[in-house]
C-alpha positions in Angstrom: 35.5 10.5 9.4 32.8 8.6 7.8 29.3 8.4 7.5 29.0 6.4 10.7 30.9 8.9 12.6 28.7 11.8 10.9 25.4 9.6 12.0 27.0 8.9 15.4 27.5 12.9 15.9 24.0 13.3 15.0 22.2 10.6 16.9 24.1 12.2 19.9 22.7 15.6 18.9 19.2 14.3 18.5 18.9 13.0 21.8 20.6 15.9 23.6 17.9 18.3 21.9 14.8 15.6 22.8 12.4 18.0 22.3 12.9 17.7 18.7 11.5 14.1 18.8 8.6 15.0 21.1 7.2 18.3 19.1 7.6 16.0 15.6 5.6 13.1 17.2 3.0 15.2 19.2 0.9 16.5 16.2 0.8 12.7 14.5 -0.4 11.3 17.9 -3.0 13.7 18.3 -4.4 13.3 14.8 -4.2 9.5 15.7 -6.0 9.8 18.7 -8.2 12.7 18.5 -9.2 13.2 15.1 -9.1 9.5 14.3 -11.7 8.9 17.0 -14.0 12.0 16.5 -14.5 11.6 12.7 -15.3 8.0 12.7 -18.8 7.9 12.9 -19.3 10.4 10.1 -16.6 8.5 7.7 -18.6 5.0 8.5 -21.0 7.0 5.9 -18.3 6.4 3.0 -17.9 2.8 3.7 -14.7 3.3 6.0 -15.1 1.3 9.3 -12.0 2.0 11.0 -10.7 5.2 10.3 -8.0 5.4 12.8 -6.5 2.5 10.3 -7.0 4.5 7.6 -5.4 7.6 8.3 -2.5 5.5 9.7 -0.6 5.5 6.5 -0.6 9.3 6.1 0.3 9.9 9.7 3.3 7.5 9.0 4.6 9.9 5.9 3.6 13.0 8.2 5.9 11.9 10.8 8.7 11.3 8.8 8.4 14.6 7.0 8.1 16.4 10.1 11.3 14.5 11.8 13.2 15.0 8.5 12.3 18.7 8.2 13.9 19.1 12.1 17.0 18.0 10.8 17.7 20.8 9.0 17.1 22.7 12.3 20.5 20.9 13.3 23.0 22.9 10.2 21.5 26.0 12.1 22.4 24.9 15.6 25.9 23.5 14.6 26.6 26.9 12.6 26.4 28.9 15.7 28.8 26.7 17.7 31.0 26.4 15.0 30.9 22.6 14.4 29.5 22.8 11.1 32.5 24.7 9.5 34.8 22.3 11.3 33.2 19.4 9.3 33.5 21.3 6.3 37.2 21.6 6.5 37.7 18.0 7.8 38.9 15.5 5.2 35.5 13.6 4.4 33.7 13.4 1.3 30.8 16.0 0.8 28.3 12.7 0.2 29.2 11.1 3.6 28.2 14.4 5.7 24.8 14.4 3.9 24.3 11.0 3.9 25.0 10.9 7.7 22.7 13.4 8.3 19.8 12.1 6.1 20.4 8.4 7.6 19.9 10.0 11.3 16.5 11.6 9.9 15.5 8.4 8.7 16.2 6.2 12.0 14.2 9.1 13.8 11.5 8.8 11.5 11.5 4.8 12.5 11.6 5.3 15.9 8.5 7.9 16.1 6.7 5.7 13.9 7.4 2.7 16.1 5.7 4.9 19.1 2.9 5.5 17.0 2.3 2.2 16.1 2.3 1.0 19.7 -0.4 3.5 20.2 -2.1 2.5 17.3 -2.6 -1.2 18.3 -4.8 0.5 20.7 -6.9 1.4 18.3 -6.8 -1.9 16.2 -4.5 -0.9 13.8 -1.4 -3.3 13.5 1.2 -2.8 10.7 3.0 -6.0 12.1 0.7 -8.4 10.7 2.3 -9.2 7.4 6.2 -9.4 7.1 6.3 -8.6 3.7 4.1 -5.9 3.9 5.9 -4.8 7.0 9.3 -4.5 4.6 7.1 -2.7 2.1 6.5 -0.3 4.5 10.0 0.0 5.4 11.4 0.8 2.1 8.6 3.1 1.0 9.3 4.7 4.7 13.3 5.0 3.9 12.9 6.1 0.4 9.9 9.2 1.2 12.1 9.9 4.5 15.5 10.4 2.7 14.1 12.4 -0.1 12.6 14.7 2.6 15.6 15.1 5.2 18.0 15.6 1.3 15.9 18.4 0.5 15.7 20.0 4.1 19.3 19.8 4.1 19.8 21.8 0.7 17.0 24.1 1.7 18.6 25.0 5.1 21.8 25.6 3.3 20.0 28.1 1.3 18.2 30.2 3.9 19.7 32.6 6.3 18.0 31.7 9.4 15.6 28.7 11.1 12.8 31.2 11.0 12.4 31.5 6.9 13.6 27.8 6.9 10.4 26.5 8.9 8.4 28.6 7.1 9.3 27.1 3.8 9.2 23.6 5.1 5.7 24.2 6.5 4.9 25.2 2.8 6.0 22.1 1.4 5.0 19.8 3.9 1.6 20.7 4.8 0.1 20.8 0.7 1.7 17.3 0.0 0.0 16.3 3.5 -3.4 17.7 2.7 -3.5 17.7 -1.1 -3.0 13.5 -0.8 -5.3 10.8 0.1 -4.1 11.1 3.7 -7.2 11.8 5.5 -9.8 11.2 3.0 -10.4 8.3 -0.1 -9.9 10.1 -3.7 -13.2 8.8 -4.8 -14.7 11.3 -2.9 -13.3 14.2 -4.5 -13.5 15.2 -8.5 -12.6 17.7 -11.0 -9.0 19.4 -10.4 -8.5 18.8 -7.0 -9.0 15.1 -7.8 -6.3 15.4 -10.6 -3.7 17.4 -7.8 -4.3 14.3 -5.7 -3.5 11.7 -8.1 -0.4 13.9 -9.5 1.1 13.6 -5.7 3.4 10.7 -5.6 2.9 10.8 -1.9 -1.0 9.9 -2.5 0.3 6.4 -4.1 2.6 6.2 -1.0 -0.1 6.8 1.3 -2.3 4.6 -0.7 0.3 1.1 -0.8 0.7 1.5 2.8 -3.0 1.9 3.6 -3.7 -1.4 1.2 -1.2 -3.3 3.6 -2.5 -2.1 7.1 -6.1 -2.4 6.1 -6.6 -5.4 3.8 -2.8 -7.0 3.8 -2.6 -6.6 0.1 0.2 -5.6 -2.2 -0.4 -3.8 -5.6 2.5 -4.7 -7.2 1.9 -2.6 -10.6 1.4 0.6 -8.3 4.1 -0.4 -5.8 6.8 -0.6 -8.6 5.6 2.5 -10.4 5.9 4.3 -6.7 9.1 3.1 -5.9 10.5 3.8 -9.1 9.2 7.6 -8.7 10.7 7.9 -5.2 14.2 6.4 -6.2 14.3 9.0 -8.9 13.3 11.7 -6.7 15.6 10.6 -4.3 18.8 10.8 -6.7 17.9 14.4 -7.5 17.0 15.7 -4.0 20.5 14.3 -3.0 22.0 15.7 -5.9 20.5 19.0 -4.6 21.8 18.7 -1.3 25.3 17.9 -2.6 25.2 21.1 -5.0 24.1 23.0 -2.0 26.8 21.7 0.1 29.4 22.4 -2.4 28.2 26.0 -2.8 28.5 26.5 0.9 32.1 25.3 0.4 33.0 27.5 -1.8 31.6 30.6 -0.1 
């Protein structure tokens, strides 16, 4: 049994529970269609001509976080039918179990982002205009989704039930999203809030993606720093997930 086997198993689970795809993509699409349209006129005063395109980069991160957060629910369902414990006693590396589940969440994230991007074309939002830029967006989304999926995996092995898990994941995802540049330009804020927003690594992920979508430009220095930070975060989150899985086996 390998990473690919776990990946296939989890993909099968995802499509047999297709409601998880609908639920995680519904809110970002509503933000895209409704909030982007309603706030368009007021945001023009800030010099933003296409507010839907402006918030699109933030919604990409929101979609990936929501999808990766839902992947933790899989562990609770698998525990209830015993398949989780059958995997644990199988002759397979612990890292392969985590990677298989993380890659499924990442693939689902890309599927939902693709669907949202198709809808975005109706609002003059095009992420496909620059191949180099598209590759960078894919890289940033991959690293962001890997980080959140492995964090979600580890947390799902700590908390006893889905309700507590969903509450904690919302307490993680929502502050990261709202305390970033997802919905407004950082130049519009000041003081302690500006410091918090700038310390949020996903502010810089969102800004890098936004720069590609709006102007087609790539800020190499900021991009290099952002990717480096994300890689370090991924190493920490993967180590955390692996530690929690090992603890689960020792119980």
